[in-house]
All heavy atoms as a GROMACS GRO file, in nm:
protein
  581
    1MET      N    1   7.880   9.344   8.074
    1MET     CA    2   7.996   9.428   8.055
    1MET      C    3   8.087   9.374   7.945
    1MET      O    4   8.151   9.450   7.877
    1MET     CB    5   8.074   9.436   8.187
    1MET     CG    6   8.000   9.508   8.300
    1MET     SD    7   7.948   9.673   8.257
    1MET     CE    8   8.101   9.759   8.265
    2ARG      N    9   8.091   9.242   7.931
    2ARG     CA   10   8.177   9.184   7.828
    2ARG      C   11   8.127   9.220   7.689
    2ARG      O   12   8.208   9.240   7.597
    2ARG     CB   13   8.183   9.033   7.843
    2ARG     CG   14   8.257   8.988   7.964
    2ARG     CD   15   8.261   8.840   7.975
    2ARG     NE   16   8.327   8.799   8.098
    2ARG     CZ   17   8.347   8.676   8.131
    2ARG    NH1   18   8.308   8.578   8.051
    2ARG    NH2   19   8.408   8.646   8.244
    3ILE      N   20   7.996   9.228   7.674
    3ILE     CA   21   7.941   9.263   7.543
    3ILE      C   22   7.978   9.407   7.507
    3ILE      O   23   8.019   9.436   7.395
    3ILE     CB   24   7.789   9.242   7.541
    3ILE    CG1   25   7.758   9.094   7.559
    3ILE    CG2   26   7.728   9.297   7.413
    3ILE    CD1   27   7.612   9.064   7.576
    4VAL      N   28   7.964   9.497   7.603
    4VAL     CA   29   7.998   9.637   7.578
    4VAL      C   30   8.147   9.653   7.551
    4VAL      O   31   8.187   9.728   7.461
    4VAL     CB   32   7.954   9.725   7.698
    4VAL    CG1   33   8.001   9.868   7.681
    4VAL    CG2   34   7.804   9.719   7.717
    5ARG      N   35   8.229   9.579   7.624
    5ARG     CA   36   8.374   9.584   7.600
    5ARG      C   37   8.407   9.532   7.460
    5ARG      O   38   8.489   9.590   7.389
    5ARG     CB   39   8.448   9.500   7.704
    5ARG     CG   40   8.597   9.504   7.689
    5ARG     CD   41   8.666   9.420   7.798
    5ARG     NE   42   8.810   9.426   7.785
    5ARG     CZ   43   8.884   9.347   7.708
    5ARG    NH1   44   8.824   9.253   7.636
    5ARG    NH2   45   9.014   9.360   7.702
    6GLY      N   46   8.341   9.425   7.420
    6GLY     CA   47   8.363   9.372   7.286
    6GLY      C   48   8.321   9.470   7.178
    6GLY      O   49   8.391   9.485   7.077
    7LEU      N   50   8.208   9.538   7.199
    7LEU     CA   51   8.165   9.640   7.103
    7LEU      C   52   8.264   9.755   7.096
    7LEU      O   53   8.294   9.806   6.988
    7LEU     CB   54   8.027   9.693   7.141
    7LEU     CG   55   7.909   9.600   7.116
    7LEU    CD1   56   7.783   9.658   7.178
    7LEU    CD2   57   7.890   9.578   6.969
    8ALA      N   58   8.315   9.796   7.212
    8ALA     CA   59   8.412   9.906   7.213
    8ALA      C   60   8.541   9.866   7.143
    8ALA      O   61   8.599   9.945   7.067
    8ALA     CB   62   8.440   9.950   7.356
    9LEU      N   63   8.588   9.745   7.167
    9LEU     CA   64   8.711   9.700   7.100
    9LEU      C   65   8.691   9.686   6.950
    9LEU      O   66   8.781   9.716   6.872
    9LEU     CB   67   8.758   9.568   7.161
    9LEU     CG   68   8.812   9.576   7.303
    9LEU    CD1   69   8.845   9.437   7.356
    9LEU    CD2   70   8.933   9.667   7.311
   10ASP      N   71   8.573   9.641   6.909
   10ASP     CA   72   8.544   9.631   6.766
   10ASP      C   73   8.536   9.769   6.703
   10ASP      O   74   8.590   9.791   6.595
   10ASP     CB   75   8.412   9.556   6.744
   10ASP     CG   76   8.378   9.543   6.598
   10ASP    OD1   77   8.467   9.498   6.521
   10ASP    OD2   78   8.265   9.578   6.560
   11THR      N   79   8.472   9.862   6.771
   11THR     CA   80   8.461   9.998   6.719
   11THR      C   81   8.596  10.067   6.715
   11THR      O   82   8.624  10.146   6.625
   11THR     CB   83   8.363  10.080   6.806
   11THR    OG1   84   8.239  10.011   6.812
   11THR    CG2   85   8.338  10.217   6.747
   12LYS      N   86   8.683  10.035   6.812
   12LYS     CA   87   8.816  10.096   6.818
   12LYS      C   88   8.900  10.064   6.696
   12LYS      O   89   8.985  10.144   6.657
   12LYS     CB   90   8.886  10.047   6.945
   12LYS     CG   91   9.020  10.108   6.969
   12LYS     CD   92   9.082  10.053   7.096
   12LYS     CE   93   9.223  10.102   7.113
   12LYS     NZ   94   9.287  10.042   7.229
   13SER      N   95   8.875   9.951   6.632
   13SER     CA   96   8.956   9.913   6.516
   13SER      C   97   8.896   9.960   6.384
   13SER      O   98   8.946   9.923   6.278
   13SER     CB   99   8.974   9.762   6.513
   13SER     OG  100   8.849   9.698   6.494
   14ARG      N  101   8.791  10.040   6.388
   14ARG     CA  102   8.729  10.090   6.264
   14ARG      C  103   8.815  10.198   6.200
   14ARG      O  104   8.898  10.262   6.264
   14ARG     CB  105   8.589  10.146   6.294
   14ARG     CG  106   8.493  10.048   6.354
   14ARG     CD  107   8.448   9.951   6.249
   14ARG     NE  108   8.365   9.847   6.307
   14ARG     CZ  109   8.261   9.794   6.248
   14ARG    NH1  110   8.230   9.830   6.126
   14ARG    NH2  111   8.192   9.701   6.307
   15ASP      N  112   8.790  10.221   6.072
   15ASP     CA  113   8.871  10.316   5.995
   15ASP      C  114   8.856  10.460   6.044
   15ASP      O  115   8.952  10.535   6.043
   15ASP     CB  116   8.834  10.308   5.847
   15ASP     CG  117   8.882  10.179   5.783
   15ASP    OD1  118   8.976  10.117   5.838
   15ASP    OD2  119   8.826  10.140   5.679
   16TYR      N  120   8.735  10.500   6.087
   16TYR     CA  121   8.718  10.639   6.129
   16TYR      C  122   8.790  10.667   6.260
   16TYR      O  123   8.832  10.780   6.284
   16TYR     CB  124   8.570  10.678   6.138
   16TYR     CG  125   8.483  10.586   6.219
   16TYR    CD1  126   8.469  10.601   6.354
   16TYR    CD2  127   8.410  10.484   6.157
   16TYR    CE1  128   8.389  10.517   6.428
   16TYR    CE2  129   8.330  10.400   6.229
   16TYR     CZ  130   8.318  10.417   6.365
   16TYR     OH  131   8.238  10.334   6.437
   17ILE      N  132   8.809  10.566   6.345
   17ILE     CA  133   8.888  10.585   6.467
   17ILE      C  134   9.036  10.600   6.430
   17ILE      O  135   9.106  10.687   6.481
   17ILE     CB  136   8.869  10.468   6.565
   17ILE    CG1  137   8.722  10.454   6.606
   17ILE    CG2  138   8.960  10.482   6.685
   17ILE    CD1  139   8.670  10.566   6.692
   18LEU      N  140   9.081  10.515   6.338
   18LEU     CA  141   9.220  10.525   6.293
   18LEU      C  142   9.247  10.657   6.223
   18LEU      O  143   9.354  10.716   6.237
   18LEU     CB  144   9.254  10.407   6.202
   18LEU     CG  145   9.247  10.268   6.267
   18LEU    CD1  146   9.268  10.160   6.162
   18LEU    CD2  147   9.347  10.258   6.379
   19ALA      N  148   9.148  10.708   6.149
   19ALA     CA  149   9.164  10.837   6.082
   19ALA      C  150   9.175  10.950   6.184
   19ALA      O  151   9.256  11.042   6.169
   19ALA     CB  152   9.048  10.863   5.987
   20ALA      N  153   9.094  10.942   6.290
   20ALA     CA  154   9.102  11.044   6.395
   20ALA      C  155   9.236  11.039   6.467
   20ALA      O  156   9.292  11.144   6.501
   20ALA     CB  157   8.986  11.025   6.494
   21GLN      N  158   9.288  10.920   6.490
   21GLN     CA  159   9.420  10.909   6.552
   21GLN      C  160   9.529  10.964   6.460
   21GLN      O  161   9.622  11.028   6.505
   21GLN     CB  162   9.450  10.762   6.586
   21GLN     CG  163   9.366  10.709   6.698
   21GLN     CD  164   9.383  10.559   6.718
   21GLN    OE1  165   9.434  10.489   6.631
   21GLN    NE2  166   9.339  10.511   6.833
   22THR      N  167   9.513  10.941   6.330
   22THR     CA  168   9.611  10.992   6.233
   22THR      C  169   9.609  11.144   6.229
   22THR      O  170   9.713  11.207   6.213
   22THR     CB  171   9.581  10.934   6.093
   22THR    OG1  172   9.580  10.792   6.102
   22THR    CG2  173   9.684  10.979   5.992
   23ARG      N  174   9.488  11.203   6.244
   23ARG     CA  175   9.478  11.349   6.246
   23ARG      C  176   9.539  11.409   6.372
   23ARG      O  177   9.557  11.530   6.380
   23ARG     CB  178   9.331  11.392   6.238
   23ARG     CG  179   9.268  11.372   6.103
   23ARG     CD  180   9.134  11.441   6.094
   23ARG     NE  181   9.041  11.402   6.199
   23ARG     CZ  182   8.945  11.309   6.187
   23ARG    NH1  183   8.929  11.247   6.072
   23ARG    NH2  184   8.867  11.281   6.287
   24GLY      N  185   9.567  11.326   6.471
   24GLY     CA  186   9.631  11.374   6.594
   24GLY      C  187   9.532  11.422   6.698
   24GLY      O  188   9.569  11.500   6.786
   25GLU      N  189   9.408  11.375   6.691
   25GLU     CA  190   9.310  11.417   6.790
   25GLU      C  191   9.341  11.354   6.926
   25GLU      O  192   9.398  11.247   6.935
   25GLU     CB  193   9.169  11.377   6.745
   25GLU     CG  194   9.123  11.453   6.623
   25GLU     CD  195   8.979  11.421   6.586
   25GLU    OE1  196   8.908  11.362   6.669
   25GLU    OE2  197   8.939  11.457   6.476
   26HIS      N  198   9.301  11.422   7.031
   26HIS     CA  199   9.324  11.376   7.167
   26HIS      C  200   9.241  11.249   7.192
   26HIS      O  201   9.127  11.240   7.145
   26HIS     CB  202   9.283  11.487   7.266
   26HIS     CG  203   9.329  11.461   7.404
   26HIS    ND1  204   9.252  11.393   7.495
   26HIS    CD2  205   9.445  11.493   7.467
   26HIS    CE1  206   9.318  11.384   7.609
   26HIS    NE2  207   9.436  11.445   7.594
   27PRO      N  208   9.295  11.151   7.264
   27PRO     CA  209   9.221  11.026   7.287
   27PRO      C  210   9.085  11.045   7.355
   27PRO      O  211   8.990  10.974   7.324
   27PRO     CB  212   9.315  10.945   7.377
   27PRO     CG  213   9.451  10.998   7.347
   27PRO     CD  214   9.433  11.143   7.315
   28LEU      N  215   9.074  11.143   7.445
   28LEU     CA  216   8.945  11.169   7.509
   28LEU      C  217   8.843  11.220   7.408
   28LEU      O  218   8.726  11.181   7.410
   28LEU     CB  219   8.962  11.269   7.623
   28LEU     CG  220   8.837  11.299   7.705
   28LEU    CD1  221   8.788  11.173   7.773
   28LEU    CD2  222   8.867  11.407   7.808
   29ARG      N  223   8.887  11.306   7.317
   29ARG     CA  224   8.798  11.355   7.212
   29ARG      C  225   8.753  11.242   7.119
   29ARG      O  226   8.636  11.236   7.080
   29ARG     CB  227   8.867  11.465   7.132
   29ARG     CG  228   8.781  11.523   7.022
   29ARG     CD  229   8.851  11.638   6.951
   29ARG     NE  230   8.780  11.682   6.835
   29ARG     CZ  231   8.676  11.764   6.835
   29ARG    NH1  232   8.631  11.811   6.950
   29ARG    NH2  233   8.617  11.799   6.724
   30ILE      N  234   8.843  11.153   7.087
   30ILE     CA  235   8.807  11.038   7.003
   30ILE      C  236   8.704  10.952   7.074
   30ILE      O  237   8.606  10.908   7.014
   30ILE     CB  238   8.933  10.956   6.968
   30ILE    CG1  239   9.026  11.036   6.877
   30ILE    CG2  240   8.894  10.824   6.900
   30ILE    CD1  241   9.160  10.970   6.853
   31MET      N  242   8.724  10.931   7.204
   31MET     CA  243   8.630  10.847   7.280
   31MET      C  244   8.492  10.911   7.286
   31MET      O  245   8.391  10.844   7.265
   31MET     CB  246   8.683  10.824   7.421
   31MET     CG  247   8.596  10.730   7.502
   31MET     SD  248   8.661  10.694   7.664
   31MET     CE  249   8.641  10.850   7.746
   32VAL      N  250   8.485  11.041   7.311
   32VAL     CA  251   8.356  11.108   7.328
   32VAL      C  252   8.283  11.126   7.196
   32VAL      O  253   8.163  11.104   7.188
   32VAL     CB  254   8.376  11.243   7.400
   32VAL    CG1  255   8.248  11.326   7.400
   32VAL    CG2  256   8.424  11.221   7.542
   33TYR      N  257   8.355  11.166   7.092
   33TYR     CA  258   8.288  11.200   6.966
   33TYR      C  259   8.283  11.088   6.863
   33TYR      O  260   8.204  11.094   6.769
   33TYR     CB  261   8.357  11.323   6.903
   33TYR     CG  262   8.330  11.449   6.980
   33TYR    CD1  263   8.428  11.506   7.060
   33TYR    CD2  264   8.205  11.509   6.976
   33TYR    CE1  265   8.404  11.620   7.132
   33TYR    CE2  266   8.180  11.624   7.047
   33TYR     CZ  267   8.279  11.679   7.125
   33TYR     OH  268   8.254  11.793   7.198
   34GLU      N  269   8.367  10.990   6.875
   34GLU     CA  270   8.370  10.882   6.776
   34GLU      C  271   8.330  10.747   6.835
   34GLU      O  272   8.242  10.680   6.783
   34GLU     CB  273   8.511  10.871   6.714
   34GLU     CG  274   8.563  10.997   6.649
   34GLU     CD  275   8.495  11.028   6.518
   34GLU    OE1  276   8.428  10.939   6.461
   34GLU    OE2  277   8.510  11.142   6.471
   35LEU      N  278   8.396  10.708   6.943
   35LEU     CA  279   8.378  10.574   6.997
   35LEU      C  280   8.244  10.555   7.068
   35LEU      O  281   8.170  10.461   7.036
   35LEU     CB  282   8.494  10.542   7.093
   35LEU     CG  283   8.498  10.400   7.147
   35LEU    CD1  284   8.550  10.308   7.038
   35LEU    CD2  285   8.586  10.391   7.268
   36LEU      N  286   8.212  10.639   7.163
   36LEU     CA  287   8.090  10.620   7.243
   36LEU      C  288   7.960  10.625   7.161
   36LEU      O  289   7.875  10.539   7.179
   36LEU     CB  290   8.086  10.722   7.358
   36LEU     CG  291   8.187  10.697   7.469
   36LEU    CD1  292   8.179  10.806   7.574
   36LEU    CD2  293   8.167  10.562   7.531
   37PRO      N  294   7.941  10.723   7.072
   37PRO     CA  295   7.815  10.723   6.996
   37PRO      C  296   7.798  10.600   6.907
   37PRO      O  297   7.689  10.547   6.894
   37PRO     CB  298   7.824  10.850   6.911
   37PRO     CG  299   7.920  10.937   6.980
   37PRO     CD  300   8.018  10.845   7.046
   38ASN      N  301   7.906  10.552   6.849
   38ASN     CA  302   7.896  10.436   6.760
   38ASN      C  303   7.880  10.306   6.837
   38ASN      O  304   7.809  10.216   6.793
   38ASN     CB  305   8.018  10.431   6.668
   38ASN     CG  306   8.016  10.543   6.567
   38ASN    OD1  307   7.922  10.556   6.491
   38ASN    ND2  308   8.118  10.626   6.568
   39ALA      N  309   7.942  10.294   6.953
   39ALA     CA  310   7.925  10.174   7.034
   39ALA      C  311   7.787  10.173   7.100
   39ALA      O  312   7.725  10.068   7.115
   39ALA     CB  313   8.034  10.165   7.139
   40ALA      N  314   7.738  10.288   7.142
   40ALA     CA  315   7.606  10.295   7.207
   40ALA      C  316   7.494  10.265   7.109
   40ALA      O  317   7.393  10.206   7.146
   40ALA     CB  318   7.586  10.433   7.268
   41GLY      N  319   7.512  10.301   6.985
   41GLY     CA  320   7.409  10.274   6.885
   41GLY      C  321   7.388  10.125   6.864
   41GLY      O  322   7.276  10.078   6.846
   42ARG      N  323   7.495  10.050   6.868
   42ARG     CA  324   7.484   9.905   6.847
   42ARG      C  325   7.441   9.832   6.973
   42ARG      O  326   7.382   9.725   6.966
   42ARG     CB  327   7.616   9.848   6.797
   42ARG     CG  328   7.647   9.898   6.657
   42ARG     CD  329   7.760   9.823   6.596
   42ARG     NE  330   7.884   9.854   6.668
   42ARG     CZ  331   7.997   9.789   6.649
   42ARG    NH1  332   8.003   9.690   6.563
   42ARG    NH2  333   8.105   9.821   6.716
   43SER      N  334   7.470   9.888   7.091
   43SER     CA  335   7.435   9.818   7.215
   43SER      C  336   7.296   9.853   7.264
   43SER      O  337   7.249   9.794   7.361
   43SER     CB  338   7.538   9.850   7.324
   43SER     OG  339   7.531   9.986   7.359
   44SER      N  340   7.226   9.947   7.201
   44SER     CA  341   7.094   9.987   7.249
   44SER      C  342   6.988   9.882   7.221
   44SER      O  343   6.882   9.884   7.282
   44SER     CB  344   7.054  10.120   7.186
   44SER     OG  345   7.041  10.105   7.046
   45SER      N  346   7.015   9.788   7.132
   45SER     CA  347   6.917   9.684   7.103
   45SER      C  348   6.931   9.563   7.195
   45SER      O  349   6.853   9.469   7.185
   45SER     CB  350   6.930   9.639   6.958
   45SER     OG  351   7.054   9.578   6.937
   46MET      N  352   7.026   9.564   7.287
   46MET     CA  353   7.047   9.451   7.375
   46MET      C  354   6.928   9.422   7.466
   46MET      O  355   6.894   9.305   7.484
   46MET     CB  356   7.175   9.469   7.457
   46MET     CG  357   7.299   9.448   7.376
   46MET     SD  358   7.456   9.452   7.464
   46MET     CE  359   7.429   9.543   7.611
   47PRO      N  360   6.862   9.521   7.528
   47PRO     CA  361   6.746   9.488   7.611
   47PRO      C  362   6.633   9.421   7.533
   47PRO      O  363   6.569   9.328   7.584
   47PRO     CB  364   6.701   9.623   7.667
   47PRO     CG  365   6.821   9.708   7.661
   47PRO     CD  366   6.897   9.662   7.541
   48ALA      N  367   6.610   9.463   7.412
   48ALA     CA  368   6.506   9.400   7.330
   48ALA      C  369   6.545   9.256   7.296
   48ALA      O  370   6.462   9.166   7.299
   48ALA     CB  371   6.483   9.480   7.202
   49GLN      N  372   6.670   9.233   7.266
   49GLN     CA  373   6.716   9.098   7.236
   49GLN      C  374   6.703   9.008   7.358
   49GLN      O  375   6.669   8.890   7.345
   49GLN     CB  376   6.861   9.100   7.187
   49GLN     CG  377   6.876   9.164   7.051
   49GLN     CD  378   7.021   9.177   7.010
   49GLN    OE1  379   7.112   9.156   7.090
   49GLN    NE2  380   7.044   9.214   6.886
   50LEU      N  381   6.728   9.061   7.477
   50LEU     CA  382   6.713   8.983   7.599
   50LEU      C  383   6.567   8.944   7.619
   50LEU      O  384   6.537   8.831   7.658
   50LEU     CB  385   6.765   9.061   7.720
   50LEU     CG  386   6.756   8.990   7.854
   50LEU    CD1  387   6.844   8.866   7.854
   50LEU    CD2  388   6.796   9.083   7.965
   51GLY      N  389   6.475   9.036   7.592
   51GLY     CA  390   6.333   9.005   7.603
   51GLY      C  391   6.289   8.898   7.504
   51GLY      O  392   6.217   8.805   7.541
   52TYR      N  393   6.334   8.909   7.380
   52TYR     CA  394   6.300   8.808   7.279
   52TYR      C  395   6.357   8.671   7.316
   52TYR      O  396   6.293   8.569   7.296
   52TYR     CB  397   6.351   8.850   7.142
   52TYR     CG  398   6.282   8.972   7.085
   52TYR    CD1  399   6.356   9.070   7.020
   52TYR    CD2  400   6.146   8.989   7.096
   52TYR    CE1  401   6.294   9.182   6.968
   52TYR    CE2  402   6.083   9.100   7.046
   52TYR     CZ  403   6.157   9.198   6.982
   52TYR     OH  404   6.096   9.309   6.931
   53THR      N  405   6.478   8.671   7.371
   53THR     CA  406   6.540   8.545   7.411
   53THR      C  407   6.462   8.480   7.525
   53THR      O  408   6.440   8.358   7.525
   53THR     CB  409   6.686   8.569   7.453
   53THR    OG1  410   6.755   8.630   7.344
   53THR    CG2  411   6.754   8.440   7.492
   54THR      N  412   6.418   8.560   7.621
   54THR     CA  413   6.341   8.506   7.733
   54THR      C  414   6.208   8.448   7.685
   54THR      O  415   6.168   8.339   7.729
   54THR     CB  416   6.315   8.616   7.838
   54THR    OG1  417   6.440   8.672   7.877
   54THR    CG2  418   6.244   8.561   7.959
   55VAL      N  419   6.142   8.515   7.593
   55VAL     CA  420   6.016   8.463   7.538
   55VAL      C  421   6.042   8.333   7.460
   55VAL      O  422   5.964   8.238   7.469
   55VAL     CB  423   5.948   8.569   7.449
   55VAL    CG1  424   5.832   8.510   7.371
   55VAL    CG2  425   5.900   8.686   7.534
   56ALA      N  426   6.150   8.327   7.386
   56ALA     CA  427   6.181   8.206   7.309
   56ALA      C  428   6.209   8.088   7.403
   56ALA      O  429   6.161   7.977   7.380
   56ALA     CB  430   6.301   8.231   7.218
   57ILE      N  431   6.286   8.112   7.509
   57ILE     CA  432   6.314   8.005   7.605
   57ILE      C  433   6.186   7.959   7.673
   57ILE      O  434   6.162   7.839   7.691
   57ILE     CB  435   6.418   8.052   7.709
   57ILE    CG1  436   6.554   8.068   7.643
   57ILE    CG2  437   6.428   7.954   7.825
   57ILE    CD1  438   6.658   8.133   7.731
   58THR      N  439   6.100   8.054   7.711
   58THR     CA  440   5.973   8.019   7.775
   58THR      C  441   5.885   7.936   7.682
   58THR      O  442   5.824   7.837   7.723
   58THR     CB  443   5.899   8.147   7.817
   58THR    OG1  444   5.985   8.225   7.900
   58THR    CG2  445   5.772   8.115   7.892
   59THR      N  446   5.880   7.974   7.556
   59THR     CA  447   5.799   7.901   7.458
   59THR      C  448   5.851   7.758   7.440
   59THR      O  449   5.773   7.663   7.438
   59THR     CB  450   5.798   7.974   7.324
   59THR    OG1  451   5.750   8.108   7.344
   59THR    CG2  452   5.712   7.904   7.222
   60LEU      N  453   5.982   7.744   7.427
   60LEU     CA  454   6.039   7.610   7.412
   60LEU      C  455   6.015   7.524   7.536
   60LEU      O  456   5.987   7.405   7.525
   60LEU     CB  457   6.189   7.620   7.382
   60LEU     CG  458   6.225   7.672   7.244
   60LEU    CD1  459   6.376   7.695   7.234
   60LEU    CD2  460   6.178   7.577   7.136
   61THR      N  461   6.023   7.584   7.653
   61THR     CA  462   5.998   7.510   7.776
   61THR      C  463   5.851   7.467   7.783
   61THR      O  464   5.820   7.355   7.823
   61THR     CB  465   6.035   7.594   7.899
   61THR    OG1  466   6.174   7.631   7.888
   61THR    CG2  467   6.014   7.518   8.028
   62PHE      N  468   5.760   7.555   7.744
   62PHE     CA  469   5.618   7.522   7.744
   62PHE      C  470   5.588   7.406   7.649
   62PHE      O  471   5.506   7.319   7.678
   62PHE     CB  472   5.536   7.644   7.704
   62PHE     CG  473   5.388   7.618   7.697
   62PHE    CD1  474   5.313   7.604   7.813
   62PHE    CD2  475   5.325   7.605   7.576
   62PHE    CE1  476   5.177   7.578   7.807
   62PHE    CE2  477   5.190   7.579   7.567
   62PHE     CZ  478   5.115   7.566   7.684
   63LEU      N  479   5.657   7.403   7.536
   63LEU     CA  480   5.636   7.296   7.438
   63LEU      C  481   5.709   7.168   7.475
   63LEU      O  482   5.695   7.066   7.408
   63LEU     CB  483   5.682   7.343   7.299
   63LEU     CG  484   5.602   7.457   7.238
   63LEU    CD1  485   5.668   7.503   7.110
   63LEU    CD2  486   5.459   7.415   7.214
   64GLY      N  487   5.787   7.171   7.583
   64GLY     CA  488   5.860   7.053   7.626
   64GLY      C  489   5.994   7.035   7.558
   64GLY      O  490   6.055   6.929   7.567
   65LEU      N  491   6.041   7.138   7.488
   65LEU     CA  492   6.167   7.129   7.415
   65LEU      C  493   6.282   7.200   7.486
   65LEU      O  494   6.392   7.207   7.434
   65LEU     CB  495   6.150   7.187   7.274
   65LEU     CG  496   6.044   7.119   7.188
   65LEU    CD1  497   6.026   7.197   7.059
   65LEU    CD2  498   6.080   6.975   7.161
   66GLY      N  499   6.254   7.254   7.605
   66GLY     CA  500   6.357   7.326   7.679
   66GLY      C  501   6.438   7.233   7.767
   66GLY      O  502   6.441   7.111   7.746
   67LEU      N  503   6.501   7.289   7.867
   67LEU     CA  504   6.579   7.210   7.960
   67LEU      C  505   6.486   7.128   8.049
   67LEU      O  506   6.374   7.166   8.076
   67LEU     CB  507   6.666   7.301   8.047
   67LEU     CG  508   6.775   7.380   7.975
   67LEU    CD1  509   6.843   7.475   8.070
   67LEU    CD2  510   6.876   7.286   7.914
   68GLN      N  511   6.534   7.016   8.096
   68GLN     CA  512   6.455   6.930   8.183
   68GLN      C  513   6.449   6.990   8.323
   68GLN      O  514   6.536   7.066   8.363
   68GLN     CB  515   6.515   6.789   8.184
   68GLN     CG  516   6.514   6.721   8.048
   68GLN     CD  517   6.373   6.715   7.988
   68GLN    OE1  518   6.278   6.683   8.059
   68GLN    NE2  519   6.360   6.749   7.862
   69PRO      N  520   6.347   6.956   8.404
   69PRO     CA  521   6.321   7.020   8.532
   69PRO      C  522   6.436   7.034   8.631
   69PRO      O  523   6.442   7.136   8.698
   69PRO     CB  524   6.208   6.934   8.591
   69PRO     CG  525   6.138   6.881   8.473
   69PRO     CD  526   6.243   6.860   8.367
   70PRO      N  527   6.528   6.941   8.647
   70PRO     CA  528   6.633   6.969   8.746
   70PRO      C  529   6.726   7.083   8.707
   70PRO      O  530   6.789   7.145   8.791
   70PRO     CB  531   6.712   6.839   8.758
   70PRO     CG  532   6.646   6.740   8.670
   70PRO     CD  533   6.538   6.808   8.594
   71ASP      N  534   6.738   7.112   8.578
   71ASP     CA  535   6.828   7.217   8.532
   71ASP      C  536   6.758   7.352   8.535
   71ASP      O  537   6.647   7.367   8.483
   71ASP     CB  538   6.876   7.188   8.388
   71ASP     CG  539   6.958   7.062   8.380
   71ASP    OD1  540   7.028   7.032   8.477
   71ASP    OD2  541   6.951   6.994   8.275
   72PRO      N  542   6.820   7.455   8.594
   72PRO     CA  543   6.758   7.588   8.599
   72PRO      C  544   6.769   7.658   8.464
   72PRO      O  545   6.866   7.641   8.390
   72PRO     CB  546   6.837   7.661   8.705
   72PRO     CG  547   6.971   7.596   8.702
   72PRO     CD  548   6.947   7.453   8.666
   73ASP      N  549   6.668   7.735   8.431
   73ASP     CA  550   6.673   7.822   8.312
   73ASP      C  551   6.594   7.948   8.341
   73ASP      O  552   6.536   7.965   8.447
   73ASP     CB  553   6.623   7.749   8.187
   73ASP     CG  554   6.476   7.711   8.194
   73ASP    OD1  555   6.418   7.725   8.302
   73ASP    OD2  556   6.421   7.669   8.092
   74TRP      N  557   6.587   8.039   8.247
   74TRP     CA  558   6.523   8.168   8.268
   74TRP      C  559   6.371   8.157   8.274
   74TRP      O  560   6.304   8.245   8.323
   74TRP     CB  561   6.561   8.264   8.156
   74TRP     CG  562   6.700   8.315   8.168
   74TRP    CD1  563   6.815   8.246   8.146
   74TRP    CD2  564   6.740   8.444   8.211
   74TRP    NE1  565   6.924   8.324   8.170
   74TRP    CE2  566   6.881   8.447   8.208
   74TRP    CE3  567   6.671   8.558   8.248
   74TRP    CZ2  568   6.952   8.560   8.244
   74TRP    CZ3  569   6.743   8.671   8.282
   74TRP    CH2  570   6.882   8.671   8.281
   75ALA      N  571   6.315   8.050   8.222
   75ALA     CA  572   6.171   8.038   8.217
   75ALA      C  573   6.111   7.980   8.344
   75ALA      O  574   5.991   7.986   8.363
   75ALA     CB  575   6.131   7.951   8.098
   76SER      N  576   6.191   7.923   8.432
   76SER     CA  577   6.134   7.860   8.550
   76SER      C  578   6.131   7.953   8.670
   76SER      O  579   6.189   8.054   8.675
   76SER     CB  580   6.210   7.734   8.585
   76SER     OG  581   6.346   7.758   8.598
   0.00000   0.00000   0.00000
């Protein structure tokens, strides 16, 4: 949720959002037509990044370069 909130806050400060506010558009319209499509486009790659990260951690653990056995990680 923090990642999505960060993306929304970053998108909120973009020029096209400020232009829509200057035009006097309703905040709900700005959220539906400007904010959500642009934030969703950037957050759609998160599941793939999570998969790549899990494979990288597993590979490092297999090679002996990961965390030592008492410490939990995603690969164990």
